[in-house]
Steps between C-alpha positions, in 0.01 A plus 500: 500500500393231261130405485422163658329236279254230608773234492727661768735643238519872401607710205872580512580874493851587381498827684429317829802281430707808446428604862685196630875530569566177309358643172546874530782523245321299227373675190147490367563220260645283774212574742245425225685172440485409865129569512439296185688191624433537871180516697351655811366257756305544826589238759297433817685444834695174464789349314650675198781251442654219710872428564633217285228513236604570133551877461255584220412864577660824580284707740509880566264634775294796389320532831416278801731315743703185480695276738813301411599179683755225470505148628734424783483167690162426342367838634427813296708788629382855405760701322314816418160658482446812290247715324761696295383563141714339236651224716564206274505120566494175319698405187735794517803287398327363194755684269780274644333197339636162595793653689281503815222278624189663367271458807355740742753580767240608757126473563299813449159568658263790443379620843212694354345539158795607273559601146797376294654554161580138395746409220563146379856389590590426137376835383692673785815311404462604125432863602825520706711349228353729230484827697805464730747262348799662661329494839421133461866422416614690804247330726585160357876569554439625857286204587723226349817682611383528855387138499831377358692719743295374797555148382869537472541671834268239661710219349811664642325546833437125503854415396643728776269337754597157375872586514452624865315190591751282325787661692304453824428139423864427414605661826243289692608185326867571563456502878363150544724363224807640676376364831460154351851513349648597839300237680614234250863588556456486875313173470791349305740593782270346764457185310886475466523539877240226554706272264804569718303396808381186322864417429575534872215265582621245241840510672334379820529821702138468610366182658198332320268584785612865484431502123148377559443779749653756264278393207191527735603848616568602135148398398366693798700812413381483134139473609544789749630737231182457298286626795733758644310796653521859369712707739541875523864630466502573877370151590758340261793707646403404861484123413833513317665649804364221720592224259847651443580506868370141534718373215803681640441353840496156349835565322359514149761699297352789302166441670391864449498441122290184532239659733317707227430184293354313790287797595376545139409132494298537820728321751553611855717412798265227614539311170881531518495373858315201385751438217786544757331256739454238221869516396660579837613147563669468162877503493717782350360815347186330372281784625684773316504290181123432534435878543697573184325216310163639607610854400570372148157343490333816619699718253419266210124511585506880532686539167260263326209707648666815362538341154138393515379843603714668229382279220140531618539873487631481150213281403254751660653790311489309167132407561428869597661614176288248303190612681585864445570461127220245453744298301336213291156615611194631311470880501142482644464289811294463820752529773551554872581876513721436807740281304551798260559744780741263682708440184525873434614561863768232457618647174517846663656394832835662413326836439305467814823445694522479878352843565150424386274271699248311291163427659263260329133509582356243270142386490558135418125445440533716186405282197730466197502800269470478115776714366812550283731391779836623350363838439350530855853421624614808309235705686619376840861571402414857404303561819756342734793683322321832546435421868866422553599825334248698710633349828866553398569132589379539857145431627221252483351349183156358554351257242132432581239297318121480562172452319263786421174394332605316181852626498831395645677796647873539542647791696867597482567740786810691618597728792660764280432875515182469284392640162379868490140540378614686183730212411249237590271611218777447242686185614349281230573741217767373247841660549398669825757435771623658814834320485814688388602489132649157435328322788166447340312532166155563647355189329495252780168606642352574148593142398349368828177695436462359151570138609246525785229712339522427132603136508338378819189731518625582843578821689803656653512808726720657758418619851773695684590690810834543670617162626221317319493466128292216344461400133177299486445258207158341446477195268172331403470140623296393197602573149451311172816326372604670176508289186832653403683656802788637289261702277379686810836638603459872560716732285670804655 
């Protein structure tokens, strides 16, 4: 063991370095070189290096004990605590140069008085290039190759997700668009029928006082359609039977086909009795003509409502797509997290289908969250997609929000079979997937992890048991706005 000096440093002994697994294969000249350019330092309990600081030194522990931590959601999470001789920390990627961010990737603390062999990062880099040039090339190739491969696969994952969402959005848009087209065609026929009735009125088949009554009843019918009550299928069927019989008893041809329209508009026998009483004294088949005139009015109003609902649905879908993609918006924003969740649910409605019940438990008092909105939407997409897969398109999806200290918390829960403990430990690893080959790349949760943890200083974890699996995302409510948001995009 080296002799300690008065300054907290000690004399470096090449033979002691040889006892460490990291240096055991070096020759005498190399060990002497290390001792000449490196140094032995004693460090009291406390920080050795801090995550995010410039990586200036490579540390090898000779004896003592250290603890490694990483920041997650503003909190330091312990990764490891060890007293193993020869464990190394710090600037161990210095030989990769500017190919990686040369900062400490974790915080290291000495838990008791410890002794380290310390090498300057530049010297360590030069040593690696001079002594192990082939190893450096292999490591550079492995690092850059893996990063490029991850990036390509991640881009493909995003494109596949985008294609799936686009197909779902197209399907969702097609339904209201087709409904609007059908309603417009029906409306054209009803307006033609009303023109025919107007021609009959112009020919004098209705007396002026009857026309006044019909116009009043028409206005009343139009107003009634707007406030028609919601009926269950059973209630609607019962009312249609009653109205159909009434119309048949009053010699209205094809009355059974008219009854559903009157029921949908909220009319009952009492209202028809009032119409009949008003027109009873009129000559000819005025009452039957009036009923058909009112039926045209009701159908026209119902069709216009259908067109209005369809176009509103299209507008809602387009707005949801804009919200989801964050089109024409700054990357970094302060937003209502519920708007992001709702837009994602709309975009994924086709995948949710009819078999999955969506339950929203939103804490509307939650303040806006500073975030990269479009990327958080990608997180929600990955988590919801996995939940749908786990439930095999049948179950309950719960989306819950609440506040916990200085964080906004989003939970995505499902009623699937759960995640086994041995799998739970690996779900955020890149390329790890439990899906069959071709169904998943294993990058969805890895991407989500990096977006939440690396880009938002948040935390994401999973809790699972059969029938209750929850992915819990914590996002800080206070974060500085980056000067250049694009420059902070995490690389795979």
